[in-house]
C-alpha positions in Angstrom: -9.3 59.8 -142.5 -10.2 59.6 -138.9 -8.8 62.5 -136.8 -6.8 61.4 -133.8 -6.6 63.2 -130.4 -2.9 63.9 -130.1 -3.5 66.9 -127.9 -5.8 64.8 -125.7 -3.2 62.1 -125.6 -0.4 64.5 -124.6 -2.6 66.2 -122.0 -2.8 63.0 -120.1 0.1 61.2 -121.8 -2.3 58.4 -122.5 -0.2 55.4 -123.6 2.7 57.5 -124.8 5.8 55.4 -124.1 8.5 57.1 -122.0 6.4 60.0 -120.6 7.4 59.3 -117.1 7.7 62.3 -114.8 10.8 60.9 -113.1 14.4 62.0 -113.8 13.7 65.7 -114.2 16.1 68.2 -115.8 16.5 71.8 -114.5 17.0 73.3 -117.9 15.8 72.7 -121.5 18.6 71.5 -123.8 19.1 74.2 -126.4 19.1 73.1 -130.1 22.0 75.5 -130.9 24.3 73.7 -128.4 23.5 70.0 -128.5 25.5 67.5 -130.5 22.5 65.3 -131.2 18.8 65.4 -130.7 19.0 62.7 -128.0 21.0 65.2 -125.9 18.0 66.3 -123.8 15.1 65.5 -126.2 13.1 62.3 -126.8 10.7 61.2 -129.5 7.0 61.8 -128.8 4.9 59.3 -130.7 1.3 58.4 -130.5 -0.7 55.1 -130.6 -2.1 54.1 -134.0 -0.2 56.8 -135.8 2.5 55.1 -137.9 3.6 58.0 -140.1 6.0 60.1 -138.0 7.2 63.7 -138.7 10.9 64.0 -139.3 13.3 66.0 -137.1 16.9 66.8 -137.7 19.6 69.3 -136.6 20.5 71.7 -139.4 22.4 74.9 -139.9 20.5 78.1 -140.6 22.6 81.2 -141.1 25.3 79.7 -139.0 23.0 78.7 -136.1 22.0 75.1 -135.3 18.2 74.6 -135.3 15.7 71.8 -135.6 14.2 71.2 -139.0 10.8 69.4 -138.9 9.1 67.9 -141.9 5.5 66.6 -141.8 3.5 65.0 -144.6 0.2 63.3 -143.4 2.1 62.5 -140.3 2.4 63.3 -136.6 5.1 63.0 -133.9 7.1 65.4 -131.8 10.1 65.9 -129.6 9.8 66.3 -125.8 12.2 67.5 -123.1 11.4 66.3 -119.6 11.8 69.0 -117.0 10.5 69.8 -113.5 10.3 73.5 -113.0 8.4 76.0 -110.9 6.6 78.3 -113.4 6.6 81.1 -110.8 10.4 81.0 -110.8 10.7 80.7 -114.6 7.6 82.2 -116.1 8.9 83.5 -119.4 8.8 81.0 -122.3 10.7 82.2 -125.3 11.5 80.6 -128.7 11.8 81.4 -132.4 10.4 79.5 -135.3 9.8 79.6 -139.0 7.3 77.7 -141.2 7.0 77.1 -144.9 3.2 77.8 -144.8 -0.1 76.9 -143.1 -2.6 74.2 -143.9 -5.6 75.0 -146.1 -7.8 72.7 -144.0 -6.3 73.7 -140.7 -8.8 74.9 -138.1 -8.1 74.9 -134.3 -11.8 74.7 -133.5 -12.4 71.4 -135.3 -11.1 67.9 -134.8 -10.5 67.5 -138.6 -8.4 70.6 -138.6 -6.3 70.0 -135.5 -3.0 70.2 -137.3 -0.3 72.8 -137.1 3.0 73.3 -139.0 4.5 74.3 -135.7 3.5 74.1 -132.1 5.0 74.2 -128.6 3.5 72.2 -125.7 3.9 73.0 -122.0 2.6 70.2 -119.9 1.9 70.6 -116.2 1.8 68.2 -113.2 -1.6 66.7 -112.4 -3.2 68.0 -109.2 -5.3 65.1 -107.8 -6.8 67.2 -105.0 -8.5 69.4 -107.6 -10.0 66.4 -109.6 -13.2 64.6 -108.9 -13.4 61.0 -107.9 -14.2 59.6 -111.3 -11.4 61.6 -113.0 -8.9 60.3 -110.4 -10.2 56.7 -110.9 -9.9 57.0 -114.7 -6.4 58.4 -114.5 -5.4 55.7 -112.1 -6.5 53.1 -114.5 -4.6 54.7 -117.4 -1.5 55.0 -115.2 -1.7 51.3 -114.4 -2.1 50.5 -118.1 0.7 52.9 -119.1 3.0 51.9 -116.2 3.8 55.5 -115.3 2.6 58.7 -113.7 0.8 61.1 -116.1 0.8 64.9 -116.4 -2.3 67.1 -116.2 -3.3 70.2 -118.1 -1.3 71.7 -121.0 -0.9 74.9 -122.9 -0.4 74.6 -126.6 1.1 77.5 -128.5 0.3 77.2 -132.1 1.0 78.7 -135.6 -2.6 78.7 -136.6 -4.3 79.0 -140.0 -7.7 80.7 -139.2 -7.6 81.5 -135.5 -6.8 85.1 -134.8 -3.6 85.9 -132.9 -4.2 86.1 -129.2 -7.1 83.7 -129.2 -7.3 81.1 -126.5 -9.6 78.1 -127.2 -10.0 74.6 -125.8 -8.6 71.8 -127.9 -11.4 70.2 -129.9 -10.7 66.9 -128.2 -10.2 68.0 -124.6 -10.5 71.1 -122.4 -7.4 69.9 -120.5 -5.4 71.4 -123.4 -5.9 75.1 -124.2 -4.8 76.3 -127.6 -3.1 79.8 -127.8 -2.6 81.3 -131.3 0.7 83.2 -131.3 1.0 83.3 -135.1 -1.7 82.9 -137.7 -1.8 82.7 -141.5 0.9 83.1 -144.1 1.9 86.7 -143.7 5.1 85.7 -141.8 5.7 82.4 -143.5 9.3 81.9 -144.5 10.5 84.3 -141.8 12.0 83.7 -138.4 9.6 84.9 -135.7 10.5 85.3 -132.0 7.8 84.6 -129.4 7.9 85.4 -125.7 5.1 84.4 -123.4 4.4 84.6 -119.7 3.1 81.1 -119.0 1.9 81.9 -115.5 -0.4 84.6 -117.0 -1.4 82.4 -119.9 -2.3 79.5 -117.6 -4.4 81.7 -115.4 -6.2 83.0 -118.4 -6.8 79.5 -119.8 -7.6 77.6 -116.6 -8.6 80.3 -114.1 -5.9 79.5 -111.5 -2.2 79.5 -110.9 -0.2 76.8 -112.7 1.4 73.7 -111.0 4.9 72.4 -111.7 5.9 72.2 -115.4 6.8 68.6 -116.3 7.5 68.7 -120.0 8.1 71.0 -123.0 7.5 69.6 -126.5 7.7 70.7 -130.1 5.6 69.2 -132.8 4.8 69.6 -136.5 1.8 67.4 -137.5 -0.5 67.0 -140.5 -2.2 63.6 -140.1 -5.7 65.0 -139.8 -5.5 67.4 -142.8 -3.2 65.1 -144.8 -1.2 68.2 -145.8 2.6 68.9 -145.9 4.7 71.5 -144.2 8.3 72.3 -143.1 9.1 74.1 -139.9 12.3 75.2 -138.1 12.6 75.6 -134.4 15.3 77.7 -132.6 16.2 77.4 -128.9 13.3 77.1 -126.5 14.0 78.6 -123.1 12.3 79.3 -119.7 13.7 82.2 -117.7 12.8 84.6 -114.9 12.4 87.5 -117.4 
């Protein structure tokens, strides 16, 4: 099985249909309140990956959440936004997983799978990029027919990576992986996570973050070929 660079693809939205930066929302649609997934979220699918993870709205203890099922598959859901992270620096969500992957490893391409992850994608800053990077991105934008985002933070439920670790994605340093849960000790339990994305971005990239242009959830297993189920509660960005 050949590992595929989903994180790299998302970091630059390479050939991902529909990842235009136009038409921004000022809030993330909450799973507990929407009538269908399409009310604020769109499929996030990847070139050459035909097996897609399944997402559905379900009830869990009287609260509507997203249930994700992945089996040797990869895809996600994305909400387009356009938000100043300095104004809404606190990202909060809750999630639950059935377990982690035996072969999962955030430091290796073959283990770049997670039962649950949250992406935060940021606007590309051309004035901070070199000539060749700008030229390469321009060519990709021409091919994709749309503007592409830049760096990304990727909050993961890891297997081996210690909680609090920040490491580059094995495919691209434009995506930095942050382990907020790790291992099976809390599997089967709802866990609430709160992160200051301004602080996390500065730690990961050494500078203040640009505009947020997308929030995504994803449960994937196409590299490891394993199976998992995850549940996602509301994902919010707030002042505190």
